[in-house]
DRENDREN-49245 format. One line per 8 residues: number of its first residue (from 1); their letters; for each residue x negated, y negated, z of N, C-alpha, C, CB. Coordinates in pm, 1 decimal, decimal comma. Glycine has a CB too. Layout:
% DRENDREN-49245
NUM> a> X Y Z X Y Z X Y Z X Y Z | ... .
This chain:
% DRENDREN-49245
1> xxxxxxxx> -1859,2 -5588,0 1054,2 -1841,7 -5561,9 926,3 -1745,9 -5432,8 911,7 -1977,7 -5546,9 863,0 | -1733,4 -5376,9 1039,4 -1702,9 -5229,9 1067,9 -1526,4 -5228,6 1000,5 -1723,1 -5188,4 1271,5 | -1455,7 -5323,0 1028,9 -1324,0 -5327,8 983,2 -1294,2 -5340,4 839,0 -1266,0 -5426,5 1043,9 | -1398,3 -5311,0 771,2 -1374,1 -5307,6 656,1 -1403,1 -5182,3 579,4 -1427,2 -5403,6 613,8 | -1415,5 -5065,0 680,9 -1469,3 -4916,6 630,8 -1361,2 -4876,8 537,4 -1489,0 -4792,9 758,8 | -1390,4 -4797,7 454,8 -1262,1 -4720,2 427,8 -1200,6 -4622,5 531,2 -1284,5 -4642,0 311,2 | -1053,0 -4640,8 530,1 -974,5 -4561,2 568,4 -836,5 -4498,2 550,9 -982,5 -4588,8 634,8 | -814,7 -4402,4 627,0 -671,7 -4364,4 531,3 -556,0 -4402,1 646,8 -657,6 -4161,5 471,6 .
9> xxxxxxxx> -454,7 -4404,4 555,6 -336,7 -4478,8 635,6 -191,9 -4407,8 572,0 -342,3 -4670,5 603,8 | -123,6 -4364,4 693,9 -1,9 -4273,6 656,4 132,9 -4366,4 691,3 -3,9 -4117,5 753,3 | 231,4 -4328,0 607,6 364,0 -4408,8 601,3 464,6 -4300,1 617,7 388,7 -4497,0 457,5 | 544,8 -4289,6 698,0 641,0 -4193,6 736,5 776,4 -4257,4 695,9 630,9 -4157,7 891,8 | 821,8 -4212,8 563,8 991,4 -4268,6 558,3 1085,0 -4190,7 574,5 1039,8 -4323,4 439,0 | 1167,1 -4196,2 513,0 1265,7 -4102,2 580,8 1305,8 -3984,2 484,9 1399,3 -4183,7 625,2 | 1255,5 -3939,8 364,4 1235,8 -3861,6 275,9 1097,6 -3841,5 267,1 1292,8 -3898,4 169,7 | 965,7 -3907,9 242,6 863,8 -3886,5 203,4 769,9 -3936,4 310,0 854,9 -3932,1 82,1 .
17> xxxxxxxx> 674,5 -3849,8 299,7 559,1 -3917,4 359,4 424,9 -3946,9 256,4 515,2 -3823,9 482,1 | 343,4 -4095,8 257,5 248,7 -4166,9 163,5 146,4 -4148,8 228,8 267,4 -4309,2 127,2 | 30,6 -4118,2 175,0 -93,1 -4129,1 231,6 -169,1 -4193,7 167,7 -147,7 -4029,2 256,5 | -245,6 -4297,3 207,3 -324,4 -4391,9 104,8 -485,9 -4438,0 129,5 -240,7 -4528,4 101,0 | -571,7 -4383,1 46,8 -712,1 -4418,2 120,9 -690,0 -4604,8 118,8 -884,8 -4345,0 7,1 | -759,6 -4678,5 177,7 -754,8 -4790,7 204,3 -927,1 -4882,9 166,8 -697,7 -4778,9 355,0 | -944,1 -4941,4 77,0 -1066,7 -4997,9 50,5 -1065,1 -5138,5 62,1 -1111,6 -4961,9 -71,8 | -1142,1 -5216,7 82,2 -1178,0 -5377,0 59,3 -1239,5 -5457,8 -32,6 -1240,3 -5413,5 136,5 .
25> xxxxxxxx> -1201,2 -5552,7 -58,6 -1343,5 -5642,4 -154,8 -1402,5 -5744,8 -84,0 -1298,0 -5729,8 -301,9 | -1442,1 -5787,0 -121,1 -1585,0 -5861,2 -56,3 -1496,8 -6027,1 -65,1 -1780,4 -5839,6 -191,1 | -1391,4 -6066,5 -143,1 -1292,4 -6169,5 -138,4 -1228,8 -6181,3 -65,4 -1227,0 -6181,3 -206,7 | -1201,9 -6096,2 53,2 -1139,7 -6113,6 210,3 -1241,9 -6165,7 291,2 -1088,5 -5972,4 285,0 | -1366,2 -6193,8 293,8 -1450,9 -6267,8 364,3 -1552,0 -6356,9 331,3 -1495,1 -6203,9 422,0 | -1560,4 -6349,1 231,8 -1664,3 -6428,9 137,1 -1621,0 -6559,8 19,6 -1729,0 -6308,5 47,6 | -1681,1 -6658,2 18,7 -1623,7 -6775,9 -76,2 -1691,9 -6868,2 -112,8 -1528,4 -6842,7 -32,7 | -1766,7 -6909,0 -195,5 -1875,4 -7001,5 -222,5 -1859,9 -7124,0 -192,7 -1910,1 -7004,4 -339,9 .
33> xxxxxxxx> -1892,8 -7203,8 -193,9 -1881,3 -7343,0 -155,3 -1759,4 -7403,9 -59,3 -1876,5 -7410,2 -280,0 | -1717,0 -7310,3 15,5 -1589,9 -7396,2 90,6 -1703,1 -7443,9 237,6 -1403,8 -7260,8 145,9 | -1596,9 -7522,5 293,3 -1651,4 -7577,2 401,3 -1746,8 -7503,5 532,2 -1542,8 -7629,8 445,6 | -1637,2 -7386,2 525,5 -1673,8 -7289,9 640,6 -1742,5 -7196,5 562,4 -1551,0 -7222,9 729,5 | -1823,4 -7207,4 472,4 -1918,2 -7105,7 401,7 -2056,8 -7069,7 447,5 -1939,1 -7149,7 274,5 | -2132,0 -7015,5 529,2 -2272,7 -7035,5 571,0 -2359,8 -7006,3 460,3 -2311,2 -6950,5 688,7 | -2482,9 -7021,6 464,8 -2599,5 -6970,1 386,7 -2633,2 -6831,3 413,0 -2718,7 -7049,2 412,3 | -2532,4 -6731,2 440,4 -2543,9 -6603,4 426,4 -2478,9 -6512,1 318,4 -2512,4 -6567,6 531,4 .
41> xxxxxxxx> -2518,0 -6454,8 252,2 -2465,6 -6392,6 125,4 -2442,2 -6242,7 154,6 -2569,8 -6412,2 0,3 | -2337,7 -6198,0 78,1 -2314,8 -6040,9 72,5 -2279,9 -6042,9 -54,9 -2204,0 -5966,4 170,4 | -2365,9 -5893,7 -127,7 -2336,3 -5874,1 -248,7 -2262,0 -5704,5 -249,2 -2479,3 -5902,3 -337,9 | -2169,6 -5701,4 -379,9 -2114,3 -5557,5 -409,1 -2193,8 -5566,1 -533,6 -1934,1 -5524,7 -422,2 | -2162,0 -5431,8 -623,7 -2226,6 -5419,7 -725,3 -2197,4 -5504,9 -866,8 -2218,8 -5296,2 -736,5 | -2077,8 -5628,0 -803,7 -2068,2 -5687,0 -925,6 -2080,9 -5837,2 -882,3 -1934,3 -5645,9 -1005,4 | -2114,0 -5902,3 -767,8 -2139,2 -6043,2 -768,9 -2174,0 -6072,5 -622,2 -2014,0 -6129,2 -824,5 | -2246,5 -6183,4 -581,4 -2265,2 -6210,9 -467,2 -2205,9 -6347,2 -461,3 -2397,6 -6192,7 -429,8 .
49> xxxxxxxx> -2160,8 -6340,1 -296,4 -2077,6 -6470,4 -255,9 -2146,5 -6456,3 -106,4 -1876,2 -6463,3 -268,2 | -2123,2 -6618,8 -27,6 -2157,3 -6694,2 44,7 -2068,9 -6630,1 137,6 -2156,7 -6827,4 9,3 | -2053,7 -6580,8 270,3 -1970,2 -6550,5 371,9 -1909,2 -6685,7 433,7 -2046,7 -6466,2 472,8 | -1759,3 -6671,9 427,9 -1702,8 -6792,2 478,0 -1652,9 -6752,1 609,6 -1593,8 -6853,4 387,2 | -1704,4 -6822,7 713,1 -1624,4 -6794,3 845,2 -1471,5 -6798,7 873,0 -1669,7 -6880,6 932,5 | -1421,9 -6921,0 833,8 -1256,7 -6895,7 814,0 -1180,2 -6756,2 767,4 -1213,5 -6992,8 705,0 | -1234,4 -6723,2 641,5 -1197,4 -6613,1 604,0 -1249,3 -6472,1 693,7 -1236,7 -6618,9 470,5 | -1363,3 -6480,6 708,1 -1455,1 -6370,7 783,4 -1325,4 -6345,4 926,8 -1658,3 -6455,6 845,2 .
57> xxxxxxxx> -1330,2 -6447,3 1010,8 -1279,7 -6412,8 1137,8 -1110,4 -6355,6 1105,1 -1293,7 -6559,1 1244,8 | -1050,1 -6443,4 995,2 -907,8 -6394,5 995,7 -889,5 -6243,7 923,8 -816,0 -6507,9 915,2 | -989,6 -6224,7 855,2 -1016,4 -6075,5 806,3 -1017,2 -5942,5 895,2 -1146,4 -6076,7 750,5 | -1044,9 -5969,1 1020,0 -1027,3 -5872,5 1168,0 -864,3 -5826,9 1148,6 -1055,1 -5984,9 1349,7 | -792,1 -5920,2 1117,2 -642,8 -5864,9 1147,4 -600,3 -5791,7 997,4 -519,8 -6011,1 1195,5 | -642,5 -5766,4 902,4 -621,5 -5733,5 788,5 -570,5 -5569,0 787,7 -746,1 -5770,0 714,0 | -680,7 -5514,9 866,1 -681,0 -5352,3 888,9 -516,3 -5321,8 980,7 -853,3 -5298,5 1008,3 | -485,9 -5404,7 1077,1 -377,5 -5339,4 1153,2 -259,9 -5392,3 1064,2 -369,1 -5382,0 1322,8 .
65> xxxxxxxx> -300,6 -5493,8 976,0 -126,3 -5566,2 894,4 -99,5 -5437,2 796,5 -144,5 -5763,7 758,8 | -232,9 -5367,5 741,6 -230,4 -5285,2 626,1 -139,2 -5128,0 688,5 -413,9 -5261,2 568,1 | -205,8 -5123,7 807,8 -152,1 -4985,7 898,6 -28,4 -4989,5 933,8 -218,8 -4959,6 1031,7 | 27,9 -5132,4 951,8 179,9 -5151,6 947,5 256,5 -5174,9 838,0 213,1 -5245,0 1016,3 | 212,0 -5175,8 736,8 292,2 -5201,9 611,6 455,7 -5182,2 598,7 233,0 -5114,0 513,4 | 481,8 -5062,8 666,4 581,6 -4986,9 675,4 664,6 -5009,2 793,1 540,1 -4867,6 666,7 | 655,6 -5113,3 858,9 735,6 -5157,6 982,2 795,8 -5285,1 931,2 643,7 -5180,8 1123,8 | 724,7 -5381,4 917,2 799,5 -5504,6 874,3 731,3 -5605,7 760,3 822,2 -5586,6 1004,5 .
73> xxxxxxxx> 635,9 -5545,8 691,7 614,4 -5649,1 609,7 669,1 -5597,5 454,0 454,2 -5689,9 620,9 | 701,2 -5719,9 424,2 784,0 -5714,6 254,1 662,7 -5746,4 165,5 930,8 -5857,3 217,0 | 660,5 -5685,5 53,5 560,8 -5719,1 -59,1 611,9 -5781,1 -189,1 491,7 -5595,7 -98,8 | 565,9 -5895,2 -220,3 586,5 -5985,0 -336,1 499,3 -5931,4 -413,6 568,7 -6133,2 -320,7 | 561,2 -5943,6 -560,0 511,8 -5948,4 -663,5 526,8 -6026,5 -782,3 519,4 -5865,6 -680,9 | 384,8 -6085,8 -846,0 399,7 -6162,8 -927,9 341,3 -6097,3 -1053,7 352,1 -6280,8 -885,8 | 333,4 -6178,8 -1168,4 248,5 -6140,9 -1260,7 146,0 -6093,3 -1255,7 228,9 -6202,5 -1314,9 | 55,5 -6149,2 -1136,5 -81,6 -6175,2 -1141,0 -121,3 -6060,8 -999,6 -119,5 -6365,8 -1122,5 .
81> xxxxxxxx> -15,2 -6036,5 -927,8 -60,5 -5986,7 -775,4 72,7 -5955,2 -712,4 -148,5 -6110,3 -676,0 | 33,4 -5834,3 -621,0 96,9 -5801,1 -502,8 66,2 -5854,9 -389,9 90,6 -5690,4 -482,8 | 126,6 -5885,1 -283,0 56,1 -5940,1 -160,0 198,3 -5978,9 -66,1 -58,5 -6090,8 -202,3 | 122,2 -5977,7 46,2 251,7 -5986,4 131,6 166,1 -6159,8 250,2 291,1 -5765,6 251,2 | 254,1 -6216,2 337,4 199,8 -6314,7 406,9 248,1 -6301,5 538,6 223,8 -6439,0 351,6 | 143,2 -6345,7 638,3 223,3 -6348,3 780,2 188,6 -6499,8 822,3 163,0 -6219,6 909,3 | 210,0 -6535,2 938,6 202,6 -6655,8 1009,2 99,6 -6618,1 1120,1 347,6 -6707,2 1063,4 | -65,8 -6701,2 1077,2 -129,1 -6646,2 1189,0 -233,3 -6776,0 1236,9 -208,8 -6494,6 1145,3 .
89> xxxxxxxx> -304,1 -6752,5 1364,6 -360,2 -6877,2 1417,0 -529,5 -6877,8 1339,6 -357,0 -6870,7 1611,4 | -568,5 -6989,8 1322,9 -684,9 -7003,3 1239,0 -774,0 -7000,5 1343,7 -696,0 -7127,0 1143,7 | -884,0 -6937,0 1376,4 -926,4 -6946,6 1462,3 -1040,2 -7070,0 1446,9 -951,6 -6824,5 1495,3 | -1046,3 -7114,4 1352,4 -1147,3 -7246,9 1355,8 -1063,5 -7350,1 1378,8 -1234,2 -7281,6 1219,8 | -944,7 -7390,0 1342,7 -859,5 -7501,6 1402,6 -786,4 -7464,0 1486,1 -783,3 -7569,4 1325,2 | -736,0 -7347,7 1513,4 -681,6 -7336,6 1631,0 -541,1 -7419,8 1651,1 -784,9 -7375,3 1722,2 | -458,9 -7387,3 1453,3 -348,7 -7385,9 1453,8 -305,7 -7263,6 1368,4 -308,2 -7506,2 1422,2 | -149,6 -7267,6 1363,5 -120,7 -7148,9 1296,5 -90,4 -7179,5 1130,8 5,8 -7081,1 1374,1 .
97> xxxxxxxx> -93,3 -7051,6 1040,1 -121,4 -7081,8 921,1 -61,4 -6992,0 835,1 -247,3 -7091,8 904,1 | -43,8 -6991,6 709,3 48,2 -6875,9 655,4 -111,6 -6834,0 574,2 228,5 -6926,5 538,5 | -106,0 -6692,4 578,3 -243,0 -6615,6 589,9 -194,9 -6485,1 462,9 -281,1 -6544,4 791,0 | -208,1 -6478,5 344,6 -222,0 -6401,2 226,4 -285,0 -6292,6 218,9 -267,2 -6458,8 143,6 | -235,8 -6168,4 198,8 -311,9 -6063,7 177,8 -287,5 -6012,4 50,3 -296,9 -5972,5 272,4 | -361,1 -6022,1 -53,3 -346,1 -5951,1 -222,7 -421,4 -5823,0 -197,8 -433,6 -6052,1 -374,7 | -334,8 -5732,5 -285,1 -345,1 -5602,8 -289,5 -329,8 -5532,2 -403,8 -274,7 -5560,0 -214,5 | -402,8 -5415,6 -429,3 -349,3 -5336,8 -585,2 -320,2 -5201,1 -496,9 -498,3 -5311,3 -750,6 .
105> xxxxxxxx> -231,6 -5133,7 -546,3 -165,8 -5027,7 -480,0 -169,6 -4914,9 -642,8 17,7 -5089,3 -399,9 | -240,7 -4846,4 -597,6 -231,3 -4727,8 -746,0 -269,5 -4608,6 -697,9 -341,7 -4755,3 -889,1 | -293,5 -4522,1 -804,2 -303,0 -4366,1 -773,8 -406,9 -4345,5 -883,0 -149,3 -4264,1 -790,7 | -527,7 -4276,5 -786,3 -672,1 -4277,7 -883,4 -714,0 -4115,2 -823,3 -823,1 -4440,5 -834,0 | -747,1 -4037,8 -915,7 -744,3 -3888,2 -895,5 -696,8 -3801,1 -790,2 -850,2 -3854,1 -901,0 | -554,5 -3844,1 -815,7 -416,9 -3765,1 -741,0 -419,2 -3819,5 -634,5 -410,3 -3604,6 -713,6 | -488,2 -3941,9 -574,3 -495,6 -4003,7 -431,8 -384,2 -4149,1 -460,6 -691,3 -4051,5 -381,6 | -325,0 -4167,6 -335,1 -295,2 -4268,6 -360,7 -392,4 -4385,0 -302,3 -174,0 -4267,5 -329,4 .
113> xxxxxxxx> -419,0 -4531,7 -335,5 -506,2 -4609,5 -316,4 -455,8 -4738,1 -254,0 -569,1 -4621,5 -427,5 | -469,8 -4831,4 -144,3 -427,5 -4956,4 -158,9 -604,7 -5018,0 -135,3 -285,2 -5003,4 -35,6 | -596,9 -5136,6 -233,4 -722,5 -5173,4 -232,3 -711,4 -5334,2 -215,8 -797,1 -5119,6 -360,7 | -723,5 -5377,1 -65,4 -722,6 -5538,7 -58,8 -827,9 -5567,3 -126,5 -730,0 -5611,4 80,9 | -777,9 -5660,5 -229,5 -832,9 -5759,5 -321,5 -901,5 -5902,4 -226,4 -695,7 -5805,7 -431,3 | -807,5 -5953,6 -181,6 -852,8 -6113,3 -132,1 -750,9 -6113,8 -13,0 -823,1 -6264,6 -263,2 | -785,1 -6206,8 76,8 -680,5 -6268,9 198,6 -754,3 -6379,3 242,9 -643,4 -6165,0 337,9 | -667,9 -6499,7 273,0 -674,1 -6615,2 244,0 -589,7 -6693,2 346,5 -641,1 -6628,0 112,5 .
121> xxxxxxxx> -624,4 -6815,7 369,6 -483,6 -6883,5 428,6 -463,9 -6969,5 319,2 -487,1 -6972,0 583,9 | -353,0 -6949,8 273,7 -266,9 -6999,5 161,8 -195,0 -7126,3 202,4 -162,3 -6891,8 119,3 | -275,4 -7247,1 176,2 -236,3 -7389,8 189,7 -146,4 -7453,2 55,0 -379,5 -7474,3 209,8 | -163,8 -7314,0 -55,8 -42,0 -7414,1 -162,8 73,5 -7435,0 -143,3 -11,0 -7373,8 -286,7 | 164,4 -7387,8 -35,1 314,5 -7383,3 7,5 359,7 -7347,1 -111,6 387,3 -7515,8 65,7 | 327,4 -7257,6 -218,9 442,6 -7192,9 -299,0 536,8 -7084,6 -251,3 388,5 -7138,8 -407,5 | 642,4 -7147,7 -320,7 790,6 -7071,0 -224,8 734,2 -6913,0 -285,2 1020,6 -7133,5 -299,2 | 734,9 -6803,3 -205,9 766,7 -6680,2 -210,1 880,3 -6635,9 -307,0 791,8 -6649,4 -86,8 .
129> xxxxxxxx> 826,1 -6514,4 -394,8 947,2 -6475,1 -480,5 1066,8 -6404,3 -413,6 900,8 -6384,2 -587,9 | 1172,8 -6436,7 -468,8 1290,3 -6357,1 -436,9 1302,1 -6243,6 -411,4 1360,1 -6358,0 -504,8 | 1222,8 -6166,7 -516,3 1192,4 -6040,0 -499,8 1105,1 -5958,6 -444,2 1189,2 -6013,5 -570,5 | 1145,6 -5882,5 -339,0 1039,3 -5800,3 -252,1 1070,6 -5644,1 -260,0 1044,9 -5849,0 -86,6 | 925,8 -5590,7 -198,5 966,6 -5431,4 -216,2 892,7 -5404,2 -87,7 907,7 -5332,6 -370,8 | 922,5 -5274,8 -43,5 867,5 -5200,7 64,5 741,4 -5109,9 0,3 989,3 -5107,8 135,3 | 652,2 -5064,0 114,6 548,2 -5000,4 72,9 575,5 -4870,3 23,6 460,9 -4998,0 164,9 | 729,1 -4806,5 72,6 743,7 -4703,8 13,1 796,8 -4717,9 -112,8 803,6 -4630,2 80,5 .
137> xxxxxxxx> 864,8 -4795,8 -177,8 904,1 -4838,7 -304,9 779,1 -4841,0 -364,5 980,7 -4968,0 -313,0 | 639,4 -4902,1 -366,0 556,3 -4921,7 -435,9 457,8 -4791,7 -422,7 511,1 -5049,6 -408,5 | 486,3 -4717,9 -311,5 415,8 -4555,1 -297,5 476,6 -4451,4 -415,9 463,8 -4475,0 -125,2 | 626,6 -4511,9 -447,7 699,7 -4384,2 -532,9 660,9 -4454,7 -645,7 881,2 -4340,9 -519,1 | 611,2 -4582,8 -692,6 614,3 -4625,8 -848,6 474,2 -4572,1 -854,8 641,5 -4806,6 -899,8 | 377,1 -4571,3 -793,6 242,9 -4537,0 -810,0 215,1 -4402,0 -813,4 169,5 -4590,5 -717,4 | 312,1 -4333,1 -768,3 309,2 -4201,8 -780,3 367,0 -4121,7 -932,7 387,3 -4163,9 -659,2 | 456,5 -4199,1 -968,9 524,5 -4176,3 -1081,5 454,7 -4210,4 -1193,5 638,3 -4235,0 -1080,7 .
145> xxxxxxxx> 343,6 -4312,5 -1180,9 273,1 -4361,0 -1304,7 211,5 -4224,3 -1363,3 151,1 -4482,6 -1269,8 | 179,0 -4218,6 -1494,6 103,2 -4119,1 -1560,7 5,1 -4096,6 -1559,4 103,8 -4113,1 -1646,0 | -63,5 -3977,9 -1559,9 -194,7 -3967,3 -1558,4 -283,7 -4015,0 -1649,1 -216,0 -3865,3 -1550,4 | -405,5 -4070,8 -1610,9 -462,0 -4140,9 -1721,6 -457,8 -4270,4 -1713,9 -409,7 -4110,4 -1833,2 | -375,2 -4315,8 -1634,3 -350,0 -4468,4 -1619,7 -462,4 -4523,5 -1557,0 -223,8 -4506,4 -1537,3 | -486,2 -4690,6 -1659,5 -609,5 -4734,4 -1596,7 -595,1 -4782,3 -1440,3 -664,9 -4851,0 -1683,8 | -729,1 -4784,7 -1348,2 -716,8 -4832,3 -1246,8 -685,0 -4985,5 -1281,6 -827,2 -4797,8 -1168,2 | -633,4 -5060,7 -1152,9 -654,0 -5160,0 -1184,5 -795,6 -5290,4 -1193,9 -570,6 -5170,9 -1131,1 .
153> xxxxxx> -814,7 -5376,2 -1278,6 -952,3 -5412,8 -1279,2 -990,9 -5518,2 -1152,6 -982,1 -5478,3 -1424,2 | -882,4 -5539,7 -1061,3 -941,6 -5590,4 -936,6 -1001,5 -5505,9 -836,1 -851,8 -5656,1 -873,2 | -925,0 -5372,3 -897,8 -985,0 -5289,1 -788,7 -1114,3 -5229,5 -834,0 -889,3 -5175,9 -744,2 | -1119,6 -5186,5 -1002,5 -1218,7 -5125,7 -1057,4 -1360,5 -5221,2 -1059,3 -1167,1 -5083,9 -1193,0 | -1323,7 -5328,1 -1069,9 -1372,8 -5497,0 -1123,9 -1474,5 -5409,6 -1250,0 -1497,4 -5636,1 -961,3 | -1457,1 -5359,7 -1375,3 -1496,3 -5291,4 -1488,1 -1464,0 -5420,4 -1569,5 -1418,9 -5143,0 -1524,8 .
């Protein structure tokens, strides 16, 4: 589980450098009642979930993908979430599938934060929105938010 440790990532753009603190939620590797869920639970202060082997093995790629968001990943935004997708080989089936990583980007106590809320193989095959953003645009938006703006509930779980 060391790949879920809190870490910093820095993105250097043409004009600005953005440093983020990155955290991960348990939905990246746990989900109850799935075919690949095992009878081993993980708890945070809000809930307890079964570890899902499919999610767990795939989650080992998330850190690298977050660290390279400035290189090639486009982030999509819906009313519910920000996310990026990429093709990944499912280690249990051996076949490539679309992998979706959902995140919150915000400012907390003057620090920029990326909180990865969930990650999973996306089998719904919904089309991605036409509107996409770079990490630099989202970092500037987060920096501009006024003080006292509430931390996204997905990150604070309050």
